N, C-alpha and C positions, 0 to 999 in steps of 0.2 A: 505494500501499501505506501510505505515511506517514499521506496523509487519509482515510484509512477506517478506522483507529487511532483516530484526531485523533474520529473520528465519533460509531465507537465510543463517545469513553468520557465525549463532550459525550451522549449517550442514553442512558448510564450515571445521569447524574448527574440528570436533568431528568425528572417525574415528566410525565408528557401526562395534567392530567384537565379537565373540560368542566363540573365545580360554577357554577362561577366565573361562566361564557361567563353564563351563564344569569341570574345576578344581575346582572350587569355589564348584560343589554341591558333589565332590570328602570329600573336609574338611564339608561337610554340611555330607552327610550319614557314615564317620567317627564317626562324634561325637556325630551323634544322634542316628544311631546302637549300638554302645557302649553301650554310656549313656542309653539306653531302656530296651540291656541286665541284665546292671549293677539293676536297675531298680525297674526289674523283678527279679532279684535273692534277691536284697536286701528284697524286697517284701515278698516274697515267703518263703525265707528264718524264716523272723518277726516273720511267723502265728508260724513258730514249735519252737521257741525260747518262744513267750508267751504260749507255753503249756507248755511247760518244766516251764518255771518261774508260774507257777501259781500248778501244779503236784510237782518237783523236783526243788525250787529253789538253790539249790547248783551244782547241775547241768547246770546254765545255759553258764556259761564262753568256754563250752569244744561245746557247739551249735551255740556262736559267728563267728566260723571260717568260715561257709560258706559267714558270709556275707564278713567278707573282701577278701575272694576269689574274691564274687559277685565285688567288689570296686573296683578290679586290671580291672577288664572289662574295666572301664568307663577311668581308665587315658591309657591303649591302645588305645581309640579314642583319647584320646587327644594329645597322643604320633604323632601320625597319624597325625594328624588334624591340627599341630602346622608344622613337614615338610613340610608339603603338602602348606599352607599358605608362608612358603618361599619359595618355588621355584615357583610359581604365577608371574613372569614380563611382565608386558604388553610392554615390550619392545619386547623380546628373549621370546614368547611361543608360541605354534603353537596348531591345532588340534589333532595333535598328543600325543603332552606331554597331552592334557585338557584330552584326552578320558583315556591315564596311572592313572591319578593321581581320574580320576571317579573309574575308573577299583580297584585303589587305597583304595580307600575311603569306597565303596563296599565291598572287601573282607575284610576290618578287620573291619568292622563297621556289617555285616553280619554275620560272623564267631564270633562274638563276643556278638551276638545279641542271636544266639544259644549258645554259651557257659550260660551262662545265665539264660535259661529257666534253661539248665538243673543243672543246678548250685542249681537252685531254689525246682526244684523239688526234688532232692535228700534232700538240701541243711532243706527243708523242714520233710520231711518225717523220714532222718537220727537224725534231732534233736530232734522229737518225738520216733523211735525208742530207741536214746539214754538214754533217761527217765526211761523207761523201761527195757535195759537189755545195760552195760556196752560193752562187746562183739563188738558192730558193729562199733566202733569210728574208730575203726582202716579199715573195710571195707569203713564206710564212706566217710572217709578220700584218702584213693585210690582213689573212682570211681567221686571222687571229683575232684582231682588230674589230673584226664583222660577228667574231662571237664575241667578244664582250659586250660589243653593243646590246645581244640581246638582254643581259643581264641588267645592263643600263635603262634597256628598257622599262624592265620590272621594275624596276626601284622608282622609276618615275611613275607611274602608271599605280603603285602602290603607295608613294607619295597621295596622290594628288588622291585615291579613296580611302586612304586616313583621314583626310580631314572633317 
């Protein structure tokens, strides 16, 4: 009897609301998917760097560029996650804001994941190709820039959605 009175008192003071769940899911998806893309791009490009390190150690520095570009994708996710987390307010938060923040996180996270996959594939193959032919470097850089732009587009739309 006493336990049921305690639980009734606790339940009366706590208002269960689900709006913030969607906002925090947006924070999580932005950070997790962006870092998955960054990790994949780094790991895949690292294989190409190891290839160059064994056969052509003097060309390693040119091969590091894809890893730097992949790391930037994680920063995109961190930026969106911090912005979304600051906008979640327990007193003035509704489902529309929650859904908007979820869409924002998904937009940044999934765009960065796609960009990370593209950077990883191009980084590995391009790094191997640079070892064999130096003229490939400019073409690889252009492809990497366009792959990174995919993540940047996701960041821009995520910032618009988070307003």
